[in-house]
C-alpha positions in Angstrom: 1.3 -1.8 5.9 -2.3 -2.5 6.1 -4.4 -3.2 3.0 -8.1 -2.7 2.6 -10.7 -3.3 0.0 -8.5 -2.0 -2.8 -5.4 -3.1 -1.1 -2.4 -0.8 -0.6 -1.8 -1.5 -0.6 -2.2 -0.8 3.5 -3.3 0.4 7.3 -1.8 -1.4 9.4 1.3 -2.1 7.9 6.9 -7.7 14.8 9.1 -7.3 16.6 11.7 -6.0 14.3 14.7 -6.4 16.5 18.1 -6.3 14.9 18.0 -6.5 11.2 19.8 -9.4 9.7 20.4 -10.9 6.3 17.7 -13.1 4.7 17.6 -16.6 6.2 18.4 -19.8 4.5 14.7 -20.7 4.3 14.2 -17.8 2.0 16.6 -19.2 -0.5 19.9 -17.7 -1.7 20.7 -15.3 -4.5 22.8 -17.9 -6.1 19.9 -20.3 -6.3 17.8 -17.6 -7.9 20.5 -17.0 -10.4 20.4 -20.7 -11.3 16.8 -20.5 -12.4 16.2 -20.7 -16.2 13.4 -18.4 -17.3 11.8 -18.5 -20.7 11.2 -15.3 -22.6 7.8 -13.7 -22.3 5.4 -14.1 -25.2 3.4 -10.9 -25.5 -0.1 -10.6 -26.8 -2.2 -7.6 -27.4 -4.7 -6.7 -24.7 -5.3 -3.0 -25.7 -7.8 -0.8 -24.0 -9.2 2.6 -25.2 -7.0 4.3 -22.6 -3.9 2.2 -23.5 -4.0 1.1 -27.2 -0.6 -0.4 -27.2 -1.0 -2.5 -24.0 0.3 -6.0 -24.1 -0.1 -9.0 -21.7 2.1 -12.0 -21.0 3.0 -14.5 -18.4 6.2 -16.0 -17.0 6.6 -19.3 -15.0 8.8 -19.2 -11.9 9.6 -21.7 -9.2 7.4 -21.8 -6.2 10.5 -22.6 -4.1 13.7 -21.0 -5.4 15.7 -23.6 -3.4 14.2 -26.2 -5.7 14.3 -24.5 -9.1 13.2 -27.6 -11.0 10.2 -28.2 -8.8 6.7 -26.9 -8.8 6.1 -23.8 -11.0 3.7 -20.9 -10.6 2.7 -18.3 -13.1 3.1 -14.5 -12.9 0.9 -12.2 -14.9 2.5 -9.2 -16.7 1.5 -6.2 -18.7 3.7 -4.0 -20.9 3.4 -0.7 -22.6 6.3 -1.0 -25.1 8.8 1.8 -25.8 8.5 3.8 -29.0 11.6 5.9 -28.9 14.9 5.1 -30.6 16.6 5.7 -27.2 15.6 2.6 -25.2 16.5 2.7 -21.5 15.2 -0.8 -20.7 12.3 -2.2 -18.7 10.7 -0.1 -15.9 9.0 -2.4 -13.5 6.2 -0.8 -11.4 4.5 -1.9 -8.3 1.5 -0.3 -6.4 2.1 -1.7 -2.9 0.1 -3.9 -0.6 1.3 -6.6 -0.1 -1.5 -7.8 -2.4 -1.8 -4.9 -4.9 -2.2 -5.8 -8.5 0.3 -4.0 -10.8 -1.3 -4.8 -14.1 -3.1 -1.5 -14.4 -0.4 0.5 -12.9 1.8 0.1 -16.0 -0.6 1.9 -18.4 -1.2 4.6 -15.7 2.5 5.3 -15.3 3.1 5.2 -19.1 0.3 7.8 -19.6 1.1 10.0 -16.6 4.8 10.4 -17.4 5.8 12.9 -20.1 5.4 11.1 -23.5 9.0 11.7 -24.4 10.2 9.9 -21.2 7.7 7.1 -21.2 8.6 6.3 -24.8 12.1 5.4 -23.7 11.0 2.5 -21.5 9.0 -0.7 -21.6 6.7 0.0 -18.6 6.1 -3.4 -17.0 3.3 -4.2 -14.6 3.1 -7.5 -12.7 0.9 -9.3 -10.3 3.2 -10.6 -7.6 3.0 -14.3 -6.7 -0.5 -15.1 -5.3 -2.0 -11.9 -6.5 -4.8 -11.3 -9.0 -4.1 -13.0 -12.3 -1.0 -14.7 -11.1 -1.4 -18.3 -9.8 -2.2 -19.6 -7.4 -4.3 -16.6 -6.4 -4.9 -16.9 -2.7 -8.4 -16.4 -1.2 -8.3 -17.7 2.3 -11.8 -16.9 3.6 -14.3 -15.4 1.2 -16.6 -12.9 2.9 -14.2 -12.3 5.8 -15.0 -8.6 5.7 -18.7 -8.8 5.2 -20.6 -6.3 7.3 -21.4 -6.0 10.1 -18.3 -7.0 11.9 -17.8 -6.8 15.7 -16.8 -3.4 17.0 -13.0 -2.8 16.9 -12.5 -1.4 20.4 -12.6 -4.4 22.7 -14.6 -2.6 25.4 -16.0 -5.9 26.7 -14.6 -9.4 26.9 -17.3 -10.6 24.4 -16.1 -8.1 21.7 -12.5 -9.0 22.2 -13.3 -12.8 22.1 -15.4 -12.3 18.9 -12.5 -10.5 17.1 -9.9 -12.9 18.3 -12.0 -15.8 17.0 -12.4 -14.1 13.6 -8.6 -13.6 13.4 -7.9 -17.2 14.4 -10.4 -18.5 11.9 -8.8 -16.6 9.1 -5.4 -17.9 9.9 -6.7 -21.4 10.2 -8.5 -21.2 6.8 -5.3 -20.0 5.1 -3.5 -22.9 6.6 -6.1 -25.5 5.5 -6.3 -24.2 1.9 -2.7 -23.2 1.2 -0.4 -25.2 3.5 1.8 -26.1 0.6 2.0 -22.5 -0.7 2.2 -20.2 2.4 5.9 -20.8 3.2 6.7 -19.3 -0.2 4.5 -16.2 0.0 6.9 -13.6 1.3 8.8 -10.5 0.2 12.1 -12.3 -0.6 10.4 -14.8 -2.9 8.5 -11.9 -4.6 11.8 -10.1 -5.1 13.4 -13.2 -6.7 10.3 -13.3 -9.0 11.2 -9.8 -10.0 14.6 -11.0 -11.1 13.1 -13.9 -13.0 11.0 -11.2 -14.8 14.2 -9.4 -15.6 15.6 -12.5 -17.1 12.4 -13.2 -19.1 12.7 -9.8 -20.6 16.3 -10.4 -21.6 17.5 -7.4 -19.6 20.8 -7.2 -17.9 19.4 -4.6 -15.5 16.0 -3.2 -14.5 14.6 0.2 -13.7 12.1 0.0 -10.8 9.4 2.4 -9.6 7.5 1.3 -6.4 4.9 2.9 -4.2 4.2 2.0 -0.5 4.9 -1.6 0.1 6.4 -1.5 -3.3 9.2 0.5 -1.8 10.1 -2.4 0.4 10.2 -4.7 -2.5 12.6 -2.2 -4.1 14.8 -2.1 -1.0 15.0 -5.8 -0.8 15.6 -6.3 -4.5 18.4 -3.8 -4.4 19.9 -5.7 -1.5 19.8 -9.1 -3.1 20.5 -8.0 -6.7 22.4 -4.6 -6.4 24.2 -5.0 -9.7 20.9 -5.6 -11.5 19.6 -2.1 -10.5 19.9 0.6 -13.1 17.4 3.2 -11.7 15.3 3.0 -8.5 12.4 5.2 -7.5 10.7 4.7 -4.2 7.6 6.8 -3.3 6.0 6.8 0.2 8.6 4.7 1.9 8.3 1.7 4.2 10.6 2.0 7.2 12.6 -1.2 7.2 13.5 -0.8 10.8 9.9 -1.5 11.8 8.7 -4.3 9.6 6.0 -5.0 10.3 4.6 -4.8 13.9 6.3 -1.5 14.8 5.5 0.1 11.5 1.8 -0.6 12.2 2.0 1.1 15.6 3.6 4.1 13.9 0.8 4.2 11.4 -1.8 4.3 14.1 -0.5 7.6 15.4 -0.1 9.0 11.9 -3.7 8.1 10.8 -5.1 9.6 13.9 -3.3 12.9 13.0 -4.7 12.7 9.5 -8.2 12.1 10.9 -7.8 15.2 13.0 -6.6 17.1 9.9 -9.9 16.1 8.2 -11.8 17.4 11.2 -9.9 20.7 11.0 -10.7 20.9 7.3 -14.4 20.4 8.0 -14.3 23.1 10.6 -12.8 25.5 8.0 -15.8 25.0 5.8 -18.6 25.2 8.4 -20.7 27.2 6.0 -20.9 24.1 3.8 -21.1 21.3 6.3 -22.6 23.0 9.3 -20.8 20.8 11.8 -19.2 23.6 13.8 -15.9 25.6 13.8 -14.1 23.7 16.6 -12.2 20.6 15.3 -12.3 18.9 18.6 -16.0 19.3 18.9 -16.5 18.0 15.4 -14.3 15.0 16.2 -16.5 14.4 19.2 -19.5 14.3 16.9 -17.7 11.8 14.7 -17.2 9.4 17.7 -20.8 10.0 18.7 -21.9 9.0 15.2 -19.7 5.8 15.5 -21.4 5.0 18.8 -24.8 5.3 17.2 -23.8 3.1 14.3 -22.6 0.4 16.8 -26.2 0.2 18.0 -27.9 0.6 14.6 -25.7 0.1 11.6 -26.5 2.4 8.7 -28.4 0.5 6.0 -27.6 -2.7 7.9 -24.1 -2.4 6.6 -22.1 0.4 8.2 -21.5 -0.3 11.9 -18.7 0.9 14.2 -16.0 -1.0 12.4 -17.2 -0.2 8.9 -17.3 3.6 9.6 -13.6 3.3 10.5 -13.0 1.6 7.2 -15.0 4.3 5.4 -13.0 7.2 6.8 -9.6 5.5 6.6 -9.1 6.3 2.9 -9.2 10.0 3.9 -5.9 9.4 5.6 -4.4 8.2 2.4 -5.8 10.9 0.1 -7.4 14.2 0.9 -9.3 14.1 -2.4 -11.8 12.0 -0.5 -12.4 14.6 2.1 -15.4 16.3 0.5 -17.2 13.0 0.0 -16.5 12.0 3.6 -17.5 15.3 5.0 -20.8 15.3 3.1 -21.7 11.8 4.3 -20.8 12.8 7.9 -22.9 16.0 7.7 -25.8 14.2 6.2 -25.9 11.7 9.0 -25.4 14.1 11.8 -27.5 17.1 10.6 -30.1 15.4 8.5 -30.3 12.0 10.1 -29.8 10.6 6.6 -27.5 7.5 6.5 -27.7 7.0 2.7 -24.6 9.0 1.7 -22.6 7.2 4.4 -23.7 3.8 3.1 -22.9 4.9 -0.5 -19.4 6.2 0.6 -18.7 2.9 2.4 -19.6 1.0 -0.7 -17.4 3.2 -2.9 -14.3 3.5 -0.7 -14.3 0.6 1.8 -16.5 -2.3 1.0 -14.6 -5.5 0.2 -16.1 -7.8 -2.5 -18.1 -10.4 -0.6 -17.0 -13.1 -3.1 -13.5 -13.1 -1.7 -10.5 -10.9 -0.9 -7.4 -12.0 -2.6 -5.6 -8.8 -1.6 -6.1 -9.2 2.1 -5.1 -12.9 1.9 -1.8 -12.0 0.3 -1.3 -9.1 2.7 -1.6 -11.4 5.7 0.4 -14.2 4.1 3.4 -11.9 3.3 3.5 -9.9 6.4 2.9 -12.8 8.8 5.6 -14.8 7.1 8.2 -12.0 6.5 9.1 -11.4 10.1 8.3 -12.5 13.7 5.2 -11.0 15.2 4.3 -11.2 18.9 2.6 -14.5 19.4 1.4 -13.5 22.9 -1.9 -11.6 22.6 -1.2 -9.9 26.0 1.6 -8.0 24.2 -0.9 -6.7 21.6 -3.4 -5.8 24.3 -0.8 -3.7 26.2 0.6 -2.0 23.1 -2.8 -1.2 21.4 -4.5 0.1 24.5 -1.5 2.4 24.9 -1.9 3.6 21.4 -5.7 4.0 21.8 -5.3 6.3 24.8 -3.4 8.8 22.6 -4.6 8.0 19.0 -7.9 6.2 19.0 -9.1 6.5 15.4 -7.4 3.5 13.8 -5.7 1.8 16.7 -7.9 -1.3 17.2 -9.2 -1.5 13.7 -5.6 -1.8 12.6 -4.8 -4.3 15.4 -7.5 -6.7 14.3 -6.5 -6.3 10.6 -3.1 -7.8 11.6 -4.2 -10.1 14.3 -4.2 -13.3 12.2 -0.4 -13.0 12.5 -0.8 -14.1 16.2 -2.1 -17.5 14.9 -0.3 -17.7 11.5 0.4 -21.4 10.5 4.0 -20.8 9.1 7.2 -20.0 10.9 8.6 -16.5 10.6 11.6 -15.4 8.6 14.0 -12.7 9.6 14.0 -9.2 8.1 16.5 -8.2 5.5 19.2 -5.7 6.3 18.6 -3.4 3.3 21.6 -1.1 4.0 23.3 -0.7 0.7 26.4 1.1 -0.7 26.5 -0.7 -4.1 23.7 1.2 -5.9 23.7 3.8 -8.6 21.8 7.1 -7.7 18.4 6.3 -6.1 15.5 8.7 -6.0 13.2 8.8 -2.9 9.9 10.7 -2.4 8.3 11.2 0.9 5.5 13.5 2.3 6.0 14.8 5.8 2.5 13.9 7.0 2.0 10.6 5.2 0.0 8.3 7.4 0.5 4.9 5.8 4.3 5.2 5.6 5.2 7.9 8.1 8.0 10.4 7.3 10.7 8.6 9.3 10.7 5.8 6.7 12.0 8.1 4.0 14.6 9.5 6.4 15.8 6.0 7.4 16.0 4.6 3.9 17.8 7.8 2.7 20.4 7.0 5.4 20.6 3.3 4.6 20.9 3.6 0.8 24.2 5.4 0.5 23.8 6.9 -3.0 20.1 8.0 -2.6 18.5 11.5 -2.8 15.4 12.4 -0.8 12.7 14.7 -2.2 10.3 15.8 0.5 6.8 17.2 0.0 6.6 19.6 2.9 3.2 19.5 4.6 1.8 16.8 2.3 -0.3 14.1 3.8 -1.2 12.0 0.8 0.2 8.5 0.2 1.8 8.2 -3.2 2.8 11.7 -4.2 4.6 11.5 -7.6 2.5 11.6 -10.7 -0.3 13.1 -8.6 -0.3 16.6 -9.9 2.6 18.2 -8.0 4.8 19.6 -10.8 7.7 20.2 -8.4 7.9 16.5 -7.5 7.4 15.4 -11.0 10.2 17.6 -12.3 12.6 15.5 -10.2 11.1 12.2 -11.4 11.2 13.2 -15.0 14.8 14.4 -14.8 15.9 11.2 -13.1 14.1 8.9 -15.6 15.5 10.9 -18.5 19.2 10.9 -17.6 19.7 9.6 -14.1 20.2 13.0 -12.5 19.2 13.4 -8.8 19.2 16.5 -6.6 22.0 16.7 -4.1 21.4 18.9 -1.1 22.5 19.3 2.5 20.8 17.9 5.6 17.9 15.5 5.7 16.3 16.4 2.4 18.1 16.9 -1.0 15.1 18.9 -2.3 11.8 20.2 -0.9 8.5 20.8 -2.7 5.4 22.4 -1.2 2.3 20.3 -1.0 -0.6 20.7 -3.5 -3.6 22.6 -2.2 -6.2 20.8 -0.1 -9.5 20.2 -1.9 -12.5 22.6 -1.8 -15.9 21.5 -0.7 -18.5 20.5 -3.3 -22.2 20.7 -2.9 -23.1 17.2 -4.0 -21.9 13.7 -3.1 -20.2 13.0 -6.5 -17.4 10.6 -6.7 -14.2 11.6 -5.0 -12.4 10.5 -8.1 -14.0 13.2 -10.3 -15.1 16.6 -9.2 -13.9 16.2 -5.6 -10.3 16.0 -6.5 -8.1 19.1 -6.0 -8.1 20.9 -9.4 -4.3 20.9 -9.3 -4.0 17.0 -9.1 -5.6 15.6 -12.3 -4.0 12.2 -11.9 -4.3 11.9 -8.1 -7.6 10.1 -7.9 -6.7 7.6 -10.5 -3.3 6.9 -8.8 -4.9 6.4 -5.4 -7.5 4.1 -6.9 -4.6 1.9 -8.1 -2.4 1.9 -5.1 -5.3 1.3 -2.9 -5.4 1.5 0.9 -3.6 -0.1 3.8 -0.1 -0.6 2.4 
């Protein structure tokens, strides 16, 4: 899953082939069990929003096949339980790969009903290589500095420039982190999760993951099924497509969400004055992109950057009013300032470095085999572009370092599992980052799971976002382990929350531009980030 400035966390999230068990290079569960882990020492790191927040660290092996060898450090946060009824640790992860989980713990603890959150130690963690965990990877600072070459390789020169960028990023990672890269992968991160369990003195863990975090949950459950007490997966990675095929699927889904934004703008022509025909509005968007290719807005927003700017709208419709206002200002008023401001708030990556993207690439390029022949990428992405142009090539270049990645590839994990307690799955039908099929597939592969579907929903990360119907199932499950049991594909269906209404100013999408029915949504989507 592709990650952007904030990470999601992903778009672009190769060849999957037949799923097999984790290879020997990834280490074995028995070797992970042999690791001795010291208990966490917690220190106060309270904030106004989370007055009981604590921080800690735990040391784990870089290589689980050599548990007495080099150690690395994982950073943790905890909102401790306060109720007499203690249900153990609840580990939370926001996705990525590359997303920091330290701030997700206080969010989840505050967003859950107080009586439920009080029964858990809510534990956030930065996975290996991420954020405050060490070593924090930063392969090539400034890699996403504007203005980048156009995404669509309409000329040999554009294609060559993008290929050289991707090759240079992979080479930089290899030079800086040759001794670390073989151990930055999903299986190693999952073994870290079990080390965290041991450091907490828990026989079992509860786990709640969004986006790529759902894949962490799937793999953890496969390697450590008897350590799972409760498992919640929201916006679910399709394990049959990791990672090349999943990214292709994303391209079609993000194009559909971009078209949904165009239709929403058409609905509010009285506000944005861009017309009432979605197809014609979309043509204006591509005309704007062509102009930006020749003259980037503010010297920062070119053809590639405007794709980055509108991509978050595929993750969360609460951004639509801000995006529409910036689009209208550029087209109708020849005013690029709102577009530049929106790029800076939603898409710009810190010029001092991009840890999230470095981990994204390191994990996905190592996890599984990607096509190493660029001709295969050309063929596949031109085919996508012909039907779904919005994000096809932007996403391709985001993942292109995997063509040149300096480590060998592992094999994907067969996550099929019949050894788990009841598992709760959440999936929106129109999710772009993790398309609907992922939820259906994992529901089939996890024998004792229940799937709750948000019908018509297009946001990525749907629980704790203001949909009371979804949260009812989450609350019930975390309270006593109860899951809905239905017939057919879904065990329960909830209707989506309303789309946002236009606003007359360009205020932050995280405040007045959120749907009134989703008070937590903007905060959540700021945490789980983009592209994974």
